[in-house]
C-alpha positions as CSV (number, residue, x, y, z in Angstrom):
1,M,110.6,97.5,20.4
2,S,108.3,95.3,21.4
3,V,108.5,92.2,23.3
4,M,106.5,89.3,23.3
5,V,106.5,86.8,26.1
6,A,104.7,83.2,25.9
7,R,103.1,81.9,29.3
8,K,102.4,78.3,29.8
9,K,98.9,77.0,31.5
10,V,99.5,73.9,34.1
11,V,97.0,71.2,33.3
12,R,96.7,68.9,36.1
13,K,95.6,65.6,35.9
14,W,91.8,65.2,37.6
15,E,91.2,67.7,34.4
16,K,91.8,64.2,32.3
17,L,90.6,62.3,34.1
18,P,88.0,59.6,32.6
19,G,84.9,58.3,34.4
20,R,81.8,60.1,35.8
21,N,83.4,62.2,38.7
22,T,83.2,66.1,39.5
23,F,86.2,67.8,41.5
24,C,86.3,71.1,43.4
25,C,88.8,73.2,44.9
26,D,91.4,72.5,41.6
27,G,91.1,68.8,42.6
28,R,91.1,68.3,46.1
29,I,87.4,67.5,46.7
30,M,86.4,64.2,44.2
31,M,82.8,63.2,44.4
32,A,80.3,61.9,42.2
33,R,78.4,63.8,39.7
34,Q,74.8,62.4,41.4
35,K,74.9,64.6,44.4
36,G,71.1,65.4,45.1
37,I,70.3,63.0,47.3
38,F,73.7,64.0,49.0
39,Y,72.0,67.7,49.4
40,L,68.7,65.9,50.9
41,T,71.5,64.5,54.0
42,L,72.7,67.6,54.5
43,F,69.4,69.9,54.9
44,L,67.7,66.9,57.1
45,I,70.6,66.7,59.2
46,L,71.2,70.7,59.8
47,G,67.6,71.2,59.8
48,T,67.0,68.9,62.9
49,C,69.7,69.9,64.2
50,A,69.2,73.5,63.9
51,L,65.2,72.8,65.2
52,F,66.6,71.3,68.2
53,F,69.2,73.2,69.3
54,A,67.4,76.1,68.8
55,F,64.3,75.5,70.9
56,E,64.5,71.8,73.0
57,C,68.3,72.7,74.1
58,R,67.1,75.9,75.8
59,Y,64.4,74.4,78.1
60,L,66.7,71.3,78.5
61,A,69.3,72.9,79.8
62,V,67.6,75.2,82.1
63,Q,65.6,71.8,83.4
64,L,67.7,69.6,83.4
65,S,71.3,69.7,82.7
66,P,73.5,72.3,80.5
67,A,75.7,69.2,79.7
68,I,72.8,68.2,77.2
69,P,73.4,70.8,73.9
70,V,77.1,70.4,75.3
71,F,76.8,66.7,74.2
72,A,74.5,66.6,71.0
73,A,76.9,69.7,69.7
74,V,79.6,66.7,70.2
75,L,77.8,64.3,68.0
76,F,76.4,67.0,65.2
77,L,80.4,67.7,64.7
78,F,81.3,64.2,64.5
79,A,78.8,63.6,62.1
80,M,79.0,66.4,59.9
81,A,83.2,66.0,59.7
82,T,82.7,62.1,59.1
83,L,80.2,62.8,56.1
84,L,82.5,65.3,54.3
85,R,85.0,63.4,54.8
86,T,83.3,60.6,52.5
87,S,81.8,62.5,50.4
88,F,84.8,64.2,49.2
89,S,87.7,62.4,49.4
90,D,88.9,59.7,47.0
91,P,87.5,56.1,47.4
92,G,90.6,54.6,46.3
93,V,89.7,54.7,42.6
94,I,92.2,52.4,40.3
95,P,93.7,54.4,37.4
96,R,92.9,52.9,33.9
97,A,95.4,51.3,31.6
98,L,97.5,53.5,29.6
99,P,97.2,52.7,25.6
100,D,100.6,50.9,25.6
101,E,100.0,48.6,28.8
102,A,96.6,47.8,27.5
103,A,98.1,46.7,24.4
104,F,100.5,44.7,26.3
105,I,97.7,43.2,28.4
106,E,95.8,42.0,24.9
107,M,98.7,40.6,23.6
108,E,99.5,38.6,26.9
109,I,95.9,37.2,26.8
110,E,96.2,36.3,23.1
111,A,99.0,34.7,24.2
112,T,97.3,32.7,26.8
113,N,94.2,31.7,25.3
114,G,95.2,31.2,21.7
115,T,93.6,32.2,18.6
116,V,89.7,31.5,19.0
117,P,87.8,30.4,15.8
118,Q,85.3,32.4,14.5
119,G,82.1,32.1,16.0
120,Q,83.0,30.4,19.0
121,R,82.9,32.5,22.0
122,P,86.2,33.7,23.6
123,P,86.7,32.1,27.3
124,P,87.1,34.8,30.1
125,R,89.5,36.6,30.9
126,I,90.3,35.4,34.3
127,K,93.8,34.9,36.3
128,N,94.2,32.8,39.9
129,F,95.3,34.3,42.5
130,Q,96.3,32.8,46.0
131,I,95.7,34.8,49.2
132,N,96.5,32.2,52.4
133,N,96.2,29.1,50.6
134,Q,92.5,30.1,49.1
135,I,92.3,31.0,45.5
136,V,91.2,34.0,44.2
137,K,90.1,35.0,40.5
138,L,91.0,38.2,39.2
139,K,88.7,39.5,36.6
140,Y,88.8,41.6,33.8
141,C,87.7,45.0,33.4
142,Y,86.7,46.1,29.5
143,T,86.3,49.8,30.4
144,C,89.7,50.3,32.2
145,K,91.4,47.6,30.5
146,I,93.0,45.8,33.4
147,F,92.8,43.2,35.4
148,R,91.5,44.3,39.2
149,P,93.2,44.2,42.1
150,P,91.0,41.4,44.7
151,R,87.9,42.9,46.1
152,A,87.8,45.6,43.6
153,S,84.5,46.4,41.2
154,H,83.7,48.2,38.5
155,C,81.3,51.3,39.9
156,S,78.7,51.5,37.0
157,I,77.6,55.0,38.4
158,C,81.3,56.4,38.8
159,D,82.3,54.2,36.1
160,N,85.5,53.7,37.8
161,C,86.9,50.6,39.3
162,V,87.3,50.8,43.1
163,E,89.7,49.0,45.2
164,R,88.0,47.1,48.0
165,F,85.1,48.5,46.3
166,D,81.8,48.3,49.0
167,H,78.8,50.3,47.5
168,H,78.1,53.4,45.9
169,C,76.1,55.2,48.3
170,P,73.8,58.2,47.1
171,W,73.3,59.5,50.2
172,V,77.3,60.4,50.8
173,G,77.0,61.0,46.4
174,N,80.5,58.9,46.5
175,C,81.4,55.3,46.3
176,V,82.5,53.5,49.3
177,G,85.8,51.8,48.9
178,K,89.1,51.1,50.7
179,R,90.0,55.0,51.3
180,N,86.7,56.0,53.0
181,Y,85.0,53.1,54.3
182,R,86.3,53.7,57.9
183,Y,85.0,57.4,57.9
184,F,81.4,56.0,56.1
185,Y,81.2,53.6,59.1
186,L,81.8,56.4,62.3
187,F,78.9,58.5,59.9
188,I,76.1,55.8,59.9
189,L,77.7,55.2,63.8
190,S,77.3,58.6,65.2
191,L,74.6,60.1,63.1
192,S,72.2,56.7,65.0
193,L,73.9,58.1,68.2
194,L,73.1,61.8,66.9
195,T,69.2,60.6,65.6
196,I,68.6,58.4,69.4
197,Y,69.7,61.4,71.0
198,I,67.7,63.9,69.6
199,F,64.6,61.8,69.5
200,T,64.9,60.6,73.0
201,F,64.9,64.2,74.3
202,N,62.6,65.3,72.0
203,I,60.3,63.1,74.2
204,V,61.7,64.2,77.5
205,Y,60.8,67.8,76.2
206,V,57.0,66.6,75.6
207,A,57.0,65.1,79.0
208,L,58.8,67.7,81.1
209,K,56.2,70.0,79.2
210,S,52.9,67.7,79.6
211,L,54.2,67.3,84.0
212,K,53.4,71.2,84.1
213,I,50.3,71.9,81.7
214,G,49.0,68.7,80.9
215,F,49.6,66.8,77.1
216,L,46.8,68.5,75.3
217,N,47.3,71.8,76.3
218,T,51.3,70.8,75.8
219,L,49.8,70.0,71.8
220,K,47.5,73.0,72.0
221,E,50.3,75.2,72.7
222,T,50.7,78.7,70.5
223,P,54.2,79.4,69.0
224,G,55.8,81.9,71.3
225,T,59.3,82.9,72.9
226,Y,61.2,81.2,75.5
227,P,61.0,80.8,78.4
228,S,57.3,79.3,77.0
229,M,59.4,76.9,74.2
230,S,55.6,76.8,72.7
231,L,56.6,75.8,69.3
232,T,55.4,72.1,69.7
233,I,54.8,72.0,66.5
234,F,58.6,72.1,65.5
235,T,58.9,69.2,68.7
236,V,56.8,67.3,66.6
237,L,57.9,67.8,63.2
238,E,61.9,66.5,64.6
239,V,60.2,63.2,66.3
240,L,58.9,62.4,62.9
241,I,62.0,62.8,61.0
242,C,63.6,60.9,64.3
243,F,61.3,58.1,64.1
244,F,61.2,57.4,60.7
245,T,65.1,57.7,60.4
246,L,65.9,55.8,63.4
247,W,64.9,52.9,61.7
248,S,66.8,52.6,58.2
249,V,70.3,54.8,60.6
250,V,70.2,52.1,63.1
251,G,69.8,48.9,60.9
252,L,72.2,49.8,58.6
253,T,74.8,49.8,61.4
254,G,74.0,47.2,62.4
255,F,74.1,45.6,59.0
256,H,77.8,47.2,58.2
257,T,78.8,46.4,61.9
258,F,78.3,42.7,61.2
259,L,80.4,43.3,58.0
260,V,83.4,44.7,59.9
261,A,83.4,41.8,61.9
262,L,83.3,39.0,59.0
263,N,85.9,41.4,57.1
264,Q,83.5,41.4,54.4
265,T,82.0,43.8,51.9
266,T,78.5,44.7,50.6
267,N,79.5,43.8,47.4
268,E,80.8,40.2,48.3
269,D,77.9,39.9,50.7
270,I,75.2,40.8,47.9
271,K,77.0,38.0,45.5
272,G,77.3,35.3,48.2
273,S,80.9,35.4,47.2
274,W,81.9,33.4,50.7
275,T,78.5,32.1,52.1
276,G,77.5,30.4,48.2
277,K,77.1,26.2,47.3
278,N,80.9,26.0,47.4
279,R,81.3,27.2,50.9
280,V,84.4,29.1,50.2
281,Q,85.6,30.1,53.4
282,N,86.6,34.5,53.6
283,P,90.7,34.3,52.9
284,Y,90.6,37.8,54.3
285,S,88.7,37.0,57.5
286,H,91.4,36.3,60.6
287,G,89.1,34.4,62.4
288,N,88.6,37.2,65.4
289,I,86.2,40.0,65.7
290,V,88.8,42.3,67.2
291,K,91.8,41.9,64.3
292,N,89.0,41.8,61.7
293,C,87.6,45.3,63.4
294,C,90.8,46.5,64.1
295,E,92.2,45.9,60.1
296,V,89.0,47.4,58.9
297,L,88.6,50.7,61.1
298,C,92.3,51.3,62.5
299,G,94.3,49.7,59.8
300,P,97.1,51.9,58.1
301,L,94.9,54.2,54.9
302,P,97.0,53.5,51.3
303,P,97.8,56.8,49.6
304,S,95.5,57.7,46.5
305,V,97.1,56.6,43.3
306,L,95.1,58.8,41.5
307,D,97.8,61.7,42.1
308,R,95.0,64.0,41.0
309,R,96.8,67.4,41.0
310,G,99.7,66.1,39.3
311,I,101.0,68.3,36.6
312,L,99.9,66.3,33.2
313,Q,101.1,68.9,30.9
314,Q,101.9,73.0,29.8
315,E,99.6,75.1,27.8
316,E,101.1,77.8,25.9
317,S,98.5,81.2,26.6
318,T,98.3,84.5,25.0
319,A,101.3,86.6,24.8
320,Q,102.0,90.0,25.9
321,E,104.0,93.0,24.8
322,G,105.9,95.5,26.1
323,S,109.2,97.5,25.9
324,C,112.9,96.6,26.7
325,L,116.5,97.6,25.4
326,R,118.5,95.1,23.5
327,G,122.0,94.0,25.2
328,P,125.0,93.6,23.0
329,S,124.9,90.2,23.7
330,M,121.6,89.0,23.0
331,Q,121.3,87.0,19.5
332,E,118.4,87.5,17.0
333,P,116.1,84.2,17.3
334,P,115.8,82.3,14.0
335,A,113.1,84.0,11.9
336,T,111.0,80.5,10.8
337,H,107.3,82.1,11.3
338,G,108.3,86.1,9.7
339,P,109.8,88.4,11.6
340,G,108.1,89.1,15.4
341,Q,106.7,85.7,15.5
342,A,107.1,82.6,18.5
343,Q,107.6,79.4,17.5
344,E,105.3,77.0,19.2
345,G,105.9,74.6,21.9
346,H,108.7,77.9,23.1
347,S,108.7,80.7,25.6
348,V,110.9,83.2,23.0
349,L,112.0,87.2,23.7
350,S,111.4,88.0,20.2
351,L,113.1,91.6,19.4
352,Q,112.2,93.9,16.1
353,V,115.3,96.1,16.0
354,P,116.4,97.7,12.3
355,A,119.4,96.1,11.2
356,P,122.4,98.5,10.5
357,S,122.7,99.7,6.9
358,V,126.0,99.7,5.1
359,S,125.8,103.2,2.8
360,D,127.3,102.8,-0.8
361,T,130.7,104.2,-0.1
362,E,131.6,101.5,2.3
363,M,130.5,99.0,-0.6
364,P,133.4,97.5,-2.6
365,E,132.8,99.3,-6.2
366,E,132.4,96.0,-7.6
367,K,129.7,95.1,-5.1
368,Q,127.7,99.1,-5.7
369,R,124.6,99.1,-7.6
370,T,121.3,101.3,-7.2
371,P,118.3,100.1,-5.6
372,G,116.1,97.2,-7.4
373,Q,119.1,96.5,-10.2
374,L,120.2,92.7,-10.9
375,P,123.6,91.8,-10.3
376,V,126.3,92.0,-13.3
377,P,128.5,89.2,-13.8
378,C,131.8,90.6,-14.0
379,P,133.3,89.9,-17.9
380,D,136.9,89.5,-16.6
381,T,135.1,86.6,-14.7
382,G,133.5,84.9,-17.5
383,R,136.9,85.2,-19.6
384,A,138.7,83.6,-16.8
385,E,136.4,80.4,-16.5
386,H,137.2,79.9,-20.7
Protein backbone atom coordinates (compact mmCIF):
# COMPACT_ATOMS: atom_id res chain seq x y z
CA MET A 1 0.00 0.00 0.00
CA SER A 2 1.32 3.44 -0.92
CA VAL A 3 0.99 6.59 1.20
CA MET A 4 1.18 10.11 -0.18
CA VAL A 5 1.88 12.91 2.32
CA ALA A 6 1.85 16.53 1.13
CA ARG A 7 4.39 18.84 2.78
CA LYS A 8 3.87 22.59 3.03
CA LYS A 9 6.51 25.24 2.35
CA VAL A 10 6.30 28.41 4.45
CA VAL A 11 6.58 31.65 2.45
CA ARG A 12 7.52 34.68 4.52
CA LYS A 13 6.63 38.26 3.77
CA TRP A 14 10.16 39.45 3.04
CA GLU A 15 10.24 37.19 -0.04
CA LYS A 16 7.35 39.12 -1.61
CA LEU A 17 8.13 42.65 -0.45
CA PRO A 18 8.35 45.23 -3.26
CA GLY A 19 11.21 47.66 -3.51
CA ARG A 20 14.89 47.24 -4.26
CA ASN A 21 16.26 45.63 -1.12
CA THR A 22 18.16 42.46 -0.38
CA PHE A 23 17.49 40.21 2.60
CA CYS A 24 19.70 37.69 4.37
CA CYS A 25 19.32 35.25 7.29
CA ASP A 26 15.65 34.57 6.53
CA GLY A 27 14.72 38.25 6.48
CA ARG A 28 16.59 39.29 9.62
CA ILE A 29 19.10 41.41 7.65
CA MET A 30 17.81 44.12 5.31
CA MET A 31 20.07 46.17 3.03
CA ALA A 32 20.03 48.04 -0.25
CA ARG A 33 21.02 46.23 -3.43
CA GLN A 34 23.99 48.54 -4.06
CA LYS A 35 26.52 47.32 -1.50
CA GLY A 36 29.85 47.94 -3.26
CA ILE A 37 30.74 51.10 -1.31
CA PHE A 38 29.70 49.40 1.93
CA TYR A 39 32.32 46.72 1.31
CA LEU A 40 34.87 49.49 0.68
CA THR A 41 33.96 50.99 4.07
CA LEU A 42 34.57 47.65 5.77
CA PHE A 43 37.89 47.23 3.95
CA LEU A 44 39.20 50.67 4.95
CA ILE A 45 38.22 50.32 8.62
CA LEU A 46 39.40 46.73 9.02
CA GLY A 47 42.60 47.26 7.02
CA THR A 48 43.68 50.43 8.81
CA CYS A 49 42.93 49.05 12.27
CA ALA A 50 44.65 45.75 11.50
CA LEU A 51 47.86 47.54 10.54
CA PHE A 52 47.67 49.76 13.62
CA PHE A 53 47.13 46.83 16.01
CA ALA A 54 49.78 44.71 14.31
CA PHE A 55 52.64 47.21 14.35
CA GLU A 56 52.27 50.59 16.08
CA CYS A 57 50.24 49.34 19.06
CA ARG A 58 52.87 46.86 20.09
CA TYR A 59 55.60 49.49 20.15
CA LEU A 60 53.45 52.13 21.88
CA ALA A 61 52.22 49.66 24.51
CA VAL A 62 55.83 48.97 25.52
CA GLN A 63 57.15 52.52 25.26
CA LEU A 64 54.17 54.48 26.61
CA SER A 65 51.22 52.58 28.10
CA PRO A 66 49.37 49.28 27.59
CA ALA A 67 46.10 51.23 27.74
CA ILE A 68 46.66 52.55 24.22
CA PRO A 69 45.69 49.33 22.38
CA VAL A 70 42.86 48.70 24.86
CA PHE A 71 41.19 52.04 24.19
CA ALA A 72 41.72 51.61 20.45
CA ALA A 73 40.04 48.19 20.58
CA VAL A 74 37.03 49.65 22.40
CA LEU A 75 36.60 52.37 19.76
CA PHE A 76 37.04 49.85 16.96
CA LEU A 77 34.45 47.41 18.33
CA PHE A 78 31.93 50.18 19.01
CA ALA A 79 32.35 51.62 15.51
CA MET A 80 31.91 48.21 13.88
CA ALA A 81 28.85 47.37 16.01
CA THR A 82 27.07 50.63 15.14
CA LEU A 83 28.01 50.28 11.46
CA LEU A 84 26.53 46.79 11.20
CA ARG A 85 23.47 47.84 13.18
CA THR A 86 22.88 50.73 10.77
CA SER A 87 23.47 48.65 7.66
CA PHE A 88 21.49 45.53 8.59
CA SER A 89 18.35 47.06 10.11
CA ASP A 90 15.06 48.35 8.76
CA PRO A 91 15.39 52.17 8.51
CA GLY A 92 11.64 52.62 8.89
CA VAL A 93 10.17 51.45 5.59
CA ILE A 94 6.43 52.11 5.28
CA PRO A 95 4.43 49.25 3.71
CA ARG A 96 2.70 49.95 0.43
CA ALA A 97 -1.07 50.11 0.25
CA LEU A 98 -2.97 46.92 -0.53
CA PRO A 99 -5.16 46.93 -3.68
CA ASP A 100 -8.33 47.51 -1.65
CA GLU A 101 -6.69 50.31 0.33
CA ALA A 102 -5.35 51.95 -2.82
CA ALA A 103 -8.80 51.81 -4.45
CA PHE A 104 -10.38 53.38 -1.37
CA ILE A 105 -7.81 56.20 -1.35
CA GLU A 106 -8.43 56.83 -5.05
CA MET A 107 -12.18 57.05 -4.42
CA GLU A 108 -11.58 59.43 -1.54
CA ILE A 109 -9.37 61.66 -3.69
CA GLU A 110 -11.90 61.72 -6.52
CA ALA A 111 -14.68 62.61 -4.08
CA THR A 112 -12.58 65.46 -2.67
CA ASN A 113 -11.23 66.94 -5.92
CA GLY A 114 -14.22 66.18 -8.10
CA THR A 115 -14.09 65.41 -11.79
CA VAL A 116 -11.19 67.09 -13.61
CA PRO A 117 -12.01 68.23 -17.17
CA GLN A 118 -10.05 66.55 -19.91
CA GLY A 119 -6.88 68.38 -20.81
CA GLN A 120 -6.48 70.06 -17.42
CA ARG A 121 -3.86 69.11 -14.91
CA PRO A 122 -5.33 67.47 -11.78
CA PRO A 123 -4.72 69.27 -8.49
CA PRO A 124 -1.85 68.03 -6.30
CA ARG A 125 -2.74 65.24 -3.93
CA ILE A 126 -2.00 66.87 -0.59
CA LYS A 127 -3.54 66.69 2.84
CA ASN A 128 -3.02 69.32 5.52
CA PHE A 129 -2.06 68.13 8.98
CA GLN A 130 -1.55 70.27 12.06
CA ILE A 131 1.43 69.69 14.38
CA ASN A 132 2.08 72.07 17.27
CA ASN A 133 -0.13 74.74 15.71
CA GLN A 134 1.80 74.42 12.45
CA ILE A 135 0.28 73.23 9.17
CA VAL A 136 2.25 70.33 7.67
CA LYS A 137 1.47 68.93 4.21
CA LEU A 138 1.11 65.19 3.68
CA LYS A 139 2.07 64.31 0.12
CA TYR A 140 0.70 61.39 -1.87
CA CYS A 141 3.16 58.78 -3.12
CA TYR A 142 2.17 57.44 -6.54
CA THR A 143 4.46 54.42 -6.13
CA CYS A 144 3.35 53.27 -2.68
CA LYS A 145 -0.26 54.51 -3.14
CA ILE A 146 -0.33 56.16 0.29
CA PHE A 147 -0.26 59.60 1.86
CA ARG A 148 3.18 59.74 3.42
CA PRO A 149 3.39 60.49 7.16
CA PRO A 150 5.09 63.73 8.25
CA ARG A 151 8.85 63.84 7.54
CA ALA A 152 8.65 60.70 5.38
CA SER A 153 10.02 60.59 1.86
CA HIS A 154 10.40 58.09 -0.98
CA CYS A 155 13.94 56.83 -1.57
CA SER A 156 14.62 56.52 -5.29
CA ILE A 157 17.45 54.01 -4.73
CA CYS A 158 15.61 51.56 -2.45
CA ASP A 159 12.18 52.42 -3.99
CA ASN A 160 10.51 52.63 -0.58
CA CYS A 161 8.88 55.31 1.54
CA VAL A 162 10.95 55.73 4.72
CA GLU A 163 9.64 57.30 7.91
CA ARG A 164 11.63 60.35 9.05
CA PHE A 165 13.82 59.94 5.99
CA ASP A 166 17.27 61.51 6.43
CA HIS A 167 19.23 60.34 3.38
CA HIS A 168 20.45 57.25 1.56
CA CYS A 169 24.03 56.55 2.60
CA PRO A 170 26.00 54.32 0.18
CA TRP A 171 28.85 54.05 2.73
CA VAL A 172 26.61 52.02 5.05
CA GLY A 173 24.64 50.38 2.22
CA ASN A 174 21.22 51.40 3.51
CA CYS A 175 18.79 54.24 3.98
CA VAL A 176 19.06 56.31 7.14
CA GLY A 177 15.68 56.88 8.73
CA LYS A 178 13.78 56.86 11.97
CA ARG A 179 14.80 53.38 13.12
CA ASN A 180 18.56 53.55 12.47
CA TYR A 181 19.49 57.25 12.56
CA ARG A 182 20.83 57.11 16.14
CA TYR A 183 23.11 54.19 15.23
CA PHE A 184 24.30 56.06 12.15
CA TYR A 185 25.16 59.11 14.25
CA LEU A 186 26.98 56.99 16.83
CA PHE A 187 28.86 55.27 14.02
CA ILE A 188 30.22 58.45 12.44
CA LEU A 189 30.98 59.86 15.92
CA SER A 190 32.96 56.79 17.00
CA LEU A 191 34.64 56.56 13.60
CA SER A 192 35.77 60.18 13.94
CA LEU A 193 37.28 59.45 17.35
CA LEU A 194 38.92 56.28 16.05
CA THR A 195 40.40 58.10 13.04
CA ILE A 196 41.78 60.89 15.23
CA TYR A 197 43.14 58.32 17.68
CA ILE A 198 44.99 56.27 15.05
CA PHE A 199 46.24 59.38 13.24
CA THR A 200 47.57 60.91 16.47
CA PHE A 201 49.40 57.81 17.69
CA ASN A 202 50.87 57.18 14.27
CA ILE A 203 52.46 60.62 14.51
CA VAL A 204 53.61 59.78 18.05
CA TYR A 205 55.13 56.53 16.80
CA VAL A 206 57.09 58.31 14.08
CA ALA A 207 58.19 60.97 16.59
CA LEU A 208 59.45 58.38 19.10
CA LYS A 209 61.35 56.53 16.41
CA SER A 210 62.84 59.79 15.13
CA LEU A 211 64.14 60.69 18.61
CA LYS A 212 66.08 57.43 18.71
CA ILE A 213 67.49 57.05 15.22
CA GLY A 214 66.54 60.26 13.47
CA PHE A 215 63.65 61.10 11.17
CA LEU A 216 65.47 60.31 7.92
CA ASN A 217 66.75 57.02 9.25
CA THR A 218 63.21 56.16 10.36
CA LEU A 219 61.94 56.67 6.82
CA LYS A 220 64.84 54.67 5.35
CA GLU A 221 64.30 51.68 7.60
CA THR A 222 63.81 48.38 5.80
CA PRO A 223 61.06 45.97 6.81
CA GLY A 224 61.95 43.93 9.87
CA THR A 225 60.40 42.44 12.97
CA TYR A 226 59.55 43.59 16.45
CA PRO A 227 61.06 45.26 18.48
CA SER A 228 62.65 47.29 15.67
CA MET A 229 59.16 47.96 14.27
CA SER A 230 60.67 49.09 11.00
CA LEU A 231 57.55 48.72 8.85
CA THR A 232 57.39 52.48 8.39
CA ILE A 233 55.80 52.20 4.96
CA PHE A 234 52.63 50.88 6.56
CA THR A 235 52.69 53.72 9.07
CA VAL A 236 52.86 56.26 6.26
CA LEU A 237 49.96 54.46 4.53
CA GLU A 238 47.86 54.66 7.70
CA VAL A 239 48.67 58.35 8.14
CA LEU A 240 47.57 59.11 4.57
CA ILE A 241 44.31 57.16 4.93
CA CYS A 242 43.49 58.81 8.25
CA PHE A 243 44.43 62.27 6.97
CA PHE A 244 42.06 62.16 4.00
CA THR A 245 39.33 60.38 5.97
CA LEU A 246 39.58 62.74 8.91
CA TRP A 247 38.19 65.81 7.18
CA SER A 248 35.16 64.13 5.64
CA VAL A 249 34.19 62.03 8.67
CA VAL A 250 34.74 64.78 11.24
CA GLY A 251 32.93 67.30 9.03
CA LEU A 252 30.00 64.89 8.57
CA THR A 253 29.84 64.34 12.34
CA GLY A 254 29.75 68.07 12.97
CA PHE A 255 26.99 68.56 10.40
CA HIS A 256 24.79 65.84 11.91
CA THR A 257 25.46 67.17 15.42
CA PHE A 258 24.05 70.49 14.21
CA LEU A 259 20.98 68.70 12.77
CA VAL A 260 20.40 66.72 15.97
CA ALA A 261 20.56 69.90 18.04
CA LEU A 262 17.83 71.44 15.83
CA ASN A 263 15.83 68.20 15.43
CA GLN A 264 16.08 68.35 11.65
CA THR A 265 16.91 65.83 8.96
CA THR A 266 19.32 66.10 6.06
CA ASN A 267 16.39 65.97 3.65
CA GLU A 268 14.68 68.89 5.39
CA ASP A 269 17.90 70.90 5.51
CA ILE A 270 18.62 70.42 1.79
CA LYS A 271 15.06 71.34 0.80
CA GLY A 272 15.01 74.28 3.19
CA SER A 273 11.74 73.16 4.75
CA TRP A 274 12.13 75.33 7.87
CA THR A 275 14.55 77.99 6.63
CA GLY A 276 12.95 79.03 3.34
CA LYS A 277 11.41 82.31 2.26
CA ASN A 278 8.35 81.82 4.45
CA ARG A 279 10.52 81.40 7.56
CA VAL A 280 8.28 78.63 8.83
CA GLN A 281 9.35 77.40 12.24
CA ASN A 282 10.23 73.76 12.75
CA PRO A 283 7.20 72.20 14.51
CA TYR A 284 9.29 69.22 15.68
CA SER A 285 11.87 71.25 17.58
CA HIS A 286 11.44 71.64 21.34
CA GLY A 287 13.38 74.88 21.36
CA ASN A 288 16.01 73.27 23.58
CA ILE A 289 19.18 71.53 22.44
CA VAL A 290 19.13 68.99 25.25
CA LYS A 291 15.52 68.00 24.62
CA ASN A 292 16.12 67.68 20.89
CA CYS A 293 19.18 65.48 21.43
CA CYS A 294 17.31 63.31 23.92
CA GLU A 295 14.40 62.81 21.52
CA VAL A 296 16.56 61.92 18.52
CA LEU A 297 19.22 59.82 20.25
CA CYS A 298 17.50 58.52 23.40
CA GLY A 299 13.81 58.37 22.50
CA PRO A 300 11.86 55.11 22.21
CA LEU A 301 12.70 53.11 19.11
CA PRO A 302 9.53 52.17 17.18
CA PRO A 303 9.18 48.56 16.02
CA SER A 304 9.35 47.66 12.37
CA VAL A 305 5.97 47.72 10.64
CA LEU A 306 7.09 45.44 7.80
CA ASP A 307 6.80 42.17 9.75
CA ARG A 308 9.46 40.74 7.44
CA ARG A 309 9.40 37.24 8.95
CA GLY A 310 5.63 36.94 9.10
CA ILE A 311 4.04 34.04 7.23
CA LEU A 312 2.44 35.18 4.00
CA GLN A 313 1.03 31.91 2.63
CA GLN A 314 1.74 28.19 2.41
CA GLU A 315 2.56 26.22 -0.70
CA GLU A 316 2.54 22.45 -1.07
CA SER A 317 5.64 20.59 -2.14
CA THR A 318 6.27 17.13 -3.56
CA ALA A 319 4.61 14.25 -1.74
CA GLN A 320 6.47 11.19 -0.51
CA GLU A 321 5.42 7.54 -0.54
CA GLY A 322 5.42 4.94 2.19
CA SER A 323 3.44 1.97 3.50
CA CYS A 324 1.01 1.67 6.35
CA LEU A 325 -1.89 -0.39 7.54
CA ARG A 326 -5.42 0.82 7.15
CA GLY A 327 -7.61 0.65 10.21
CA PRO A 328 -11.30 -0.17 10.12
CA SER A 329 -12.26 3.40 11.05
CA MET A 330 -10.42 5.11 8.16
CA GLN A 331 -12.54 6.10 5.21
CA GLU A 332 -11.62 6.41 1.59
CA PRO A 333 -11.34 10.06 0.44
CA PRO A 334 -13.51 11.14 -2.47
CA ALA A 335 -11.74 10.17 -5.68
CA THR A 336 -12.24 13.40 -7.64
CA HIS A 337 -8.86 13.15 -9.33
CA GLY A 338 -8.62 9.40 -9.80
CA PRO A 339 -7.40 6.74 -7.39
CA GLY A 340 -4.33 7.54 -5.37
CA GLN A 341 -4.23 11.28 -6.29
CA ALA A 342 -4.39 14.10 -3.73
CA GLN A 343 -6.54 17.16 -4.19
CA GLU A 344 -4.84 20.53 -4.43
CA GLY A 345 -4.83 22.73 -1.32
CA HIS A 346 -5.33 19.79 1.10
CA SER A 347 -2.99 17.39 2.84
CA VAL A 348 -4.49 13.98 2.05
CA LEU A 349 -3.57 10.50 3.16
CA SER A 350 -4.56 8.23 0.25
CA LEU A 351 -4.68 4.46 0.58
CA GLN A 352 -4.94 2.08 -2.34
CA VAL A 353 -6.75 -1.00 -0.96
CA PRO A 354 -8.72 -3.39 -3.20
CA ALA A 355 -12.44 -3.38 -2.46
CA PRO A 356 -13.86 -6.70 -1.19
CA SER A 357 -15.44 -8.70 -4.02
CA VAL A 358 -18.83 -10.37 -3.78
CA SER A 359 -19.07 -13.83 -5.30
CA ASP A 360 -21.81 -14.74 -7.74
CA THR A 361 -23.24 -17.23 -5.30
CA GLU A 362 -23.89 -14.47 -2.76
CA MET A 363 -25.65 -12.23 -5.24
CA PRO A 364 -29.43 -12.54 -5.76
CA GLU A 365 -30.57 -14.54 -8.67
CA GLU A 366 -31.79 -11.58 -10.68
CA LYS A 367 -28.42 -9.78 -10.15
CA GLN A 368 -26.21 -12.58 -11.53
CA ARG A 369 -24.68 -11.99 -14.95
CA THR A 370 -21.54 -12.79 -16.77
CA PRO A 371 -18.75 -10.23 -16.95
CA GLY A 372 -19.35 -7.74 -19.76
CA GLN A 373 -23.09 -8.63 -20.10
CA LEU A 374 -25.52 -5.73 -19.97
CA PRO A 375 -28.40 -5.95 -17.50
CA VAL A 376 -31.69 -7.16 -19.05
CA PRO A 377 -34.93 -5.80 -17.62
CA CYS A 378 -37.32 -8.35 -16.16
CA PRO A 379 -40.39 -9.02 -18.32
CA ASP A 380 -42.67 -9.09 -15.28
CA THR A 381 -41.60 -5.60 -14.47
CA GLY A 382 -42.62 -4.39 -17.92
CA ARG A 383 -46.08 -5.96 -17.62
CA ALA A 384 -46.57 -4.47 -14.23
CA GLU A 385 -45.85 -0.98 -15.62
CA HIS A 386 -48.55 -1.47 -18.32
